[in-house]
C-alpha positions in Angstrom: 95.5 88.2 107.2 96.0 90.5 104.3 96.4 93.7 106.3 98.4 92.4 109.2 101.3 94.9 108.7 99.0 97.9 108.1 98.4 100.6 110.6 95.3 102.7 109.9 94.2 106.0 111.4 90.6 107.0 111.6 90.3 110.7 111.9 87.1 111.8 113.7 85.7 114.0 116.4 82.3 114.4 118.0 79.4 113.9 115.6 80.8 111.3 113.2 78.2 109.0 111.7 78.5 105.9 114.0 78.2 103.1 111.4 80.7 104.9 109.1 83.4 104.5 111.7 82.4 101.2 113.4 81.7 99.0 110.4 84.8 100.0 108.4 86.9 99.7 111.5 85.6 96.2 112.2 86.3 95.2 108.6 89.8 96.5 108.8 90.5 94.8 112.1 89.0 91.5 110.8 91.4 91.8 107.9 94.3 92.1 110.4 95.0 95.9 110.4 95.9 97.8 113.5 93.3 100.7 113.7 93.5 103.8 115.9 90.9 106.6 116.3 92.8 109.8 116.0 91.0 113.0 117.2 91.7 116.6 118.1 89.9 115.7 121.3 91.3 113.5 124.1 89.3 110.9 126.0 86.2 109.9 124.1 84.3 111.1 121.1 80.6 110.8 120.7 78.9 109.3 117.6 75.8 110.5 115.8 73.5 107.5 115.0 71.2 108.5 112.1 69.1 111.0 114.0 70.3 111.0 117.6 73.5 110.8 119.6 75.1 107.4 119.6 77.8 105.7 121.7 81.1 107.2 122.9 84.4 105.8 121.5 87.9 106.0 123.1 90.4 108.2 121.3 93.6 106.2 120.8 95.8 109.1 119.7 95.3 112.9 120.3 95.9 114.6 117.0 98.4 117.1 118.4 100.6 114.2 119.4 100.5 112.8 115.8 100.1 115.8 113.6 101.8 114.6 110.4 100.4 111.1 110.1 103.9 109.5 109.7 103.1 106.6 112.0 100.2 105.4 109.8 100.0 103.6 106.5 96.4 104.5 105.5 93.6 106.9 106.6 89.8 106.5 107.0 87.6 109.7 107.1 84.1 108.8 108.3 81.2 111.1 107.6 78.5 112.6 109.6 77.5 116.2 109.7 79.4 117.5 112.6 82.8 115.7 112.6 83.9 116.7 109.1 82.7 120.2 109.6 84.9 120.5 112.8 87.9 118.8 111.2 87.8 121.0 108.1 88.5 124.1 110.2 91.2 122.5 112.3 94.7 123.1 110.9 96.2 120.0 112.5 93.5 117.8 111.0 94.1 119.4 107.5 97.9 118.8 107.9 97.3 115.2 109.0 95.1 114.5 105.9 97.5 116.3 103.6 100.3 114.0 104.8 98.5 111.0 103.4 97.9 112.7 100.1 101.5 113.9 99.7 102.9 110.5 100.6 100.4 108.7 98.2 99.1 106.7 101.1 95.6 105.3 100.8 92.7 107.4 101.9 89.1 106.0 102.3 86.3 108.6 102.7 82.6 108.1 103.1 79.6 110.4 103.0 80.5 113.9 104.3 84.0 112.9 105.1 85.3 114.4 101.9 84.6 117.9 103.2 87.9 117.8 105.0 89.6 116.8 101.8 87.9 119.7 100.0 89.2 122.2 102.5 92.7 120.7 102.3 92.6 121.2 98.5 93.0 117.5 97.7 90.1 116.7 95.4 90.9 118.5 92.2 91.0 116.1 89.3 90.0 113.1 91.4 87.1 110.9 90.5 84.9 110.7 93.6 81.5 110.1 95.0 79.9 111.4 98.2 76.6 112.0 99.9 74.3 114.0 97.5 74.3 117.1 99.6 78.0 117.7 99.1 78.5 116.5 95.5 78.2 120.2 94.3 81.0 121.2 96.8 83.2 118.4 95.3 82.5 119.6 91.8 83.2 123.2 92.7 86.5 122.0 94.2 87.4 120.4 90.9 86.5 116.7 91.5 85.0 114.5 88.8 81.9 113.5 90.7 79.8 110.4 89.9 76.8 108.8 91.6 78.1 105.3 92.4 78.3 103.2 95.6 82.1 103.3 95.7 84.7 104.9 93.5 88.4 104.1 93.4 90.8 106.7 92.0 94.4 105.5 92.6 94.8 105.3 96.4 91.5 107.3 97.0 88.4 105.3 97.9 85.1 107.2 98.2 81.6 106.2 99.0 78.1 107.9 99.4 76.4 106.8 102.6 75.9 104.0 105.1 73.9 101.9 102.6 77.1 101.5 100.6 79.3 100.3 103.5 79.6 96.7 102.3 80.9 97.8 98.9 83.1 100.5 100.5 84.7 98.1 102.9 85.5 95.6 100.2 87.2 98.2 98.0 88.9 99.9 101.0 90.5 96.6 102.0 91.5 95.8 98.4 93.3 99.1 98.0 94.8 99.1 101.4 96.1 95.5 100.8 97.8 96.7 97.6 99.6 99.4 99.5 100.6 97.0 102.3 102.5 94.9 99.7 104.5 97.9 98.4 
């Protein structure tokens, strides 16, 4: 498969939007990638499913054990209201995300997931899209914001919401596959 040598971290904590983690994770696994949920919390994290709590998911790696991201080739930041809000005030999470940007490793972000990137100072000059409620935050942080299903700017893939997941998954796998070749 095209991602068989790729190791992907999904950074999330309680309150991530369920389908924004599960559907991209399945697409990555189906393409052959090894995928781990990395979280500041050990054990399990609880999803948010549209308007109620969803299922719990096993954390594969506790963030404090993998602070710099060096064991991963790519990063996925799912949205949801609570998870990105908690991650953006966690120094270890910000350092983890910053590693991928500094090393020019691919980052895929959907919906509210880009809030963590805003706080880490990683969106200035980037062409991005996001959920409509945070587009102004992205603009204020210096991003060139557009309203499209999925946007690719170098190794950064961004998307708006769960409706865009099929297009997001396609572009994410395409960009991640290019990095796997390098």
